C-alpha positions as CSV (number, residue, x, y, z in Angstrom):
1,X,13.6,6.0,6.5
2,X,11.7,3.6,8.7
3,X,9.7,1.0,6.6
4,X,5.9,0.9,6.8
5,X,4.0,-2.4,7.1
6,X,3.6,-2.6,3.3
7,X,7.3,-2.0,2.8
8,X,8.2,-4.6,5.4
9,X,6.1,-7.1,3.6
10,X,7.6,-6.2,0.3
11,X,11.2,-6.5,1.8
12,X,10.3,-9.9,3.2
13,X,9.0,-11.1,-0.1
14,X,12.1,-9.9,-1.9
15,X,14.4,-11.6,0.7
16,X,15.8,-8.4,2.2
17,X,14.3,-9.0,5.6
18,X,14.3,-12.6,7.0
19,X,12.1,-13.7,9.8
20,X,11.8,-17.3,10.8
21,X,9.1,-18.1,11.7
22,X,7.2,-15.3,10.1
23,X,3.5,-14.7,10.7
24,X,1.9,-11.6,9.1
25,X,-0.5,-11.3,12.1
26,X,2.4,-9.8,14.1
27,X,3.0,-7.0,11.6
28,X,2.4,-3.6,13.1
29,X,2.1,-0.2,11.2
30,X,6.0,0.2,11.2
31,X,7.4,-2.8,13.0
32,X,6.9,-6.5,13.6
33,X,6.3,-8.0,17.1
34,X,8.9,-10.5,18.3
35,X,8.7,-13.2,21.0
36,X,10.8,-14.5,23.9
37,X,12.7,-17.8,23.5
38,X,13.4,-20.3,26.3
39,X,17.2,-19.9,26.6
40,X,18.8,-17.6,29.2
41,X,22.2,-16.8,30.7
42,X,22.5,-15.5,34.3
43,X,25.5,-14.5,36.4
44,X,26.4,-17.1,39.0
45,X,26.6,-14.7,42.0
46,X,27.3,-17.5,44.4
47,X,30.8,-18.0,42.8
48,X,31.7,-14.5,41.5
49,X,31.5,-11.1,43.2
50,X,32.8,-8.8,40.5
51,X,32.9,-8.6,36.7
52,X,36.2,-7.8,35.1
53,X,35.8,-7.0,31.4
54,X,39.5,-7.7,30.9
55,X,38.9,-11.4,31.8
56,X,36.7,-14.0,30.0
57,X,33.3,-14.2,31.6
58,X,31.9,-17.3,30.0
59,X,32.4,-19.3,33.3
60,X,30.7,-16.5,35.3
61,X,27.4,-17.2,33.6
62,X,25.1,-20.3,33.8
63,X,22.6,-21.4,31.2
64,X,18.9,-21.8,32.1
65,X,16.4,-23.2,29.7
66,X,12.7,-23.0,30.7
67,X,9.9,-25.4,29.8
68,X,7.1,-24.2,27.5
69,X,4.8,-23.7,30.4
70,X,7.2,-22.7,33.3
71,X,8.1,-19.0,33.5
72,X,11.6,-17.6,33.9
73,X,11.5,-15.3,36.9
74,X,13.7,-12.2,36.8
75,X,14.1,-10.5,40.2
76,X,14.4,-6.8,41.0
77,X,17.7,-5.4,39.9
78,X,18.6,-8.7,38.2
79,X,20.2,-8.9,34.8
80,X,19.9,-11.9,32.3
81,X,20.7,-12.5,28.7
82,X,17.8,-14.0,26.7
83,X,16.9,-14.5,23.1
84,X,14.3,-13.5,20.6
85,X,12.4,-16.6,19.4
86,X,12.4,-15.6,15.8
87,X,15.6,-15.7,13.7
88,X,16.0,-12.3,12.2
89,X,18.1,-11.1,9.4
90,X,18.6,-8.3,6.9
91,X,20.4,-8.0,3.6
92,X,23.3,-5.6,2.9
93,X,20.7,-2.8,2.2
94,X,18.8,-2.8,5.5
95,X,19.2,-2.5,9.3
96,X,16.9,-3.5,12.1
97,X,16.2,-1.7,15.3
98,X,14.9,-3.7,18.3
99,X,12.7,-2.0,20.8
100,X,10.8,-3.2,23.9
101,X,7.0,-3.4,23.7
102,X,5.2,-0.8,25.8
103,X,3.3,-3.5,27.7
104,X,6.6,-5.0,28.8
105,X,8.2,-1.7,29.7
106,X,5.2,-0.8,31.9
107,X,6.1,-3.9,34.0
108,X,9.5,-2.4,34.6
109,X,11.4,-4.7,32.2
110,X,14.1,-3.4,29.9
111,X,14.7,-5.7,27.0
112,X,18.0,-4.3,25.8
113,X,20.6,-2.2,27.6
114,X,22.6,-1.2,24.6
115,X,22.5,-3.9,21.8
116,X,19.3,-3.3,19.8
117,X,20.8,-2.9,16.4
118,X,20.8,-5.5,13.6
119,X,23.6,-4.8,11.2
120,X,23.4,-5.3,7.5
121,X,24.1,-8.9,6.5
122,X,23.5,-10.3,10.0
123,X,21.1,-13.2,10.5
124,X,20.6,-14.6,14.0
125,X,18.4,-14.9,17.1
126,X,18.9,-11.5,18.7
127,X,20.2,-11.4,22.2
128,X,18.1,-9.6,24.8
129,X,19.8,-7.8,27.7
130,X,17.0,-8.1,30.3
131,X,16.9,-6.0,33.4
132,X,14.2,-5.8,35.9
133,X,13.8,-2.2,37.2
134,X,10.6,-3.0,39.1
135,X,10.6,-3.6,42.9
136,X,9.0,-7.1,42.5
137,X,9.9,-10.1,40.4
138,X,8.5,-10.4,36.8
139,X,7.5,-13.7,35.2
140,X,8.6,-14.2,31.6
141,X,7.0,-16.9,29.5
142,X,8.3,-18.8,26.4
143,X,6.9,-17.1,23.2
144,X,5.4,-14.1,25.0
145,X,5.5,-10.9,23.0
146,X,8.5,-9.0,24.3
147,X,9.9,-6.8,21.5
148,X,9.3,-5.1,18.2
149,X,11.7,-4.5,15.3
150,X,11.6,-1.6,12.9
151,X,13.6,-1.7,9.7
152,X,15.3,1.0,7.7
153,X,16.8,1.0,4.2
154,X,20.4,2.4,4.3
155,X,21.7,4.9,1.7
156,X,23.5,2.2,-0.3
157,X,24.4,-1.5,0.2
158,X,27.3,-1.8,2.7
159,X,30.7,-2.9,1.4
160,X,31.3,-5.3,4.3
161,X,28.2,-6.9,5.8
162,X,28.3,-8.1,9.4
163,X,30.4,-11.3,9.8
164,X,32.8,-10.6,7.0
165,X,36.6,-10.9,7.5
166,X,38.3,-8.0,9.2
167,X,35.2,-6.7,11.1
168,X,35.6,-8.5,14.4
169,X,32.0,-9.6,14.3
170,X,31.8,-11.5,17.6
171,X,28.2,-12.6,17.6
172,X,27.4,-13.4,13.9
173,X,24.8,-16.1,13.5
174,X,24.2,-16.6,17.2
175,X,21.3,-19.0,18.0
176,X,21.8,-19.1,21.8
177,X,22.6,-16.3,24.3
178,X,26.4,-15.7,24.4
179,X,28.3,-13.9,27.2
180,X,30.3,-10.8,26.4
181,X,33.3,-11.6,24.2
């Protein structure tokens, strides 16, 4: 069951949902608004012409950090990894679901291609898989509202939270965008 605003507040107060920083003014009826950080990874298309998922791709991407008042510009058809400004986490009894804000979607921006799920026990700055589907560039600003997260309580606490041995948790605790592992 998706938590309501009052249940989100209760779960935060009980330590089951972690948001840092947390500001109650961003609480919506069944979600909380999240903001864009200043760190991005983009493919270096001047050096690479194809992605091979069997090969490491760390070197294929370059890091871009924007200033507080200078936008990141994502061009039509372009893909970039970004970050949520807030560190988000859930206990072994909850999951989080990241969704784009309607105002951002109406610009033609997708904020996640597939990875919008916050597993039980995970605590990180969630990676955004940004894709501009519009036919003109979009300016993205540091701390602009970009996403919302809904939370659900699972049927029972999980036995192995994200990041525990044997789970192959590749992105546990990330604080910067990380290329595909």
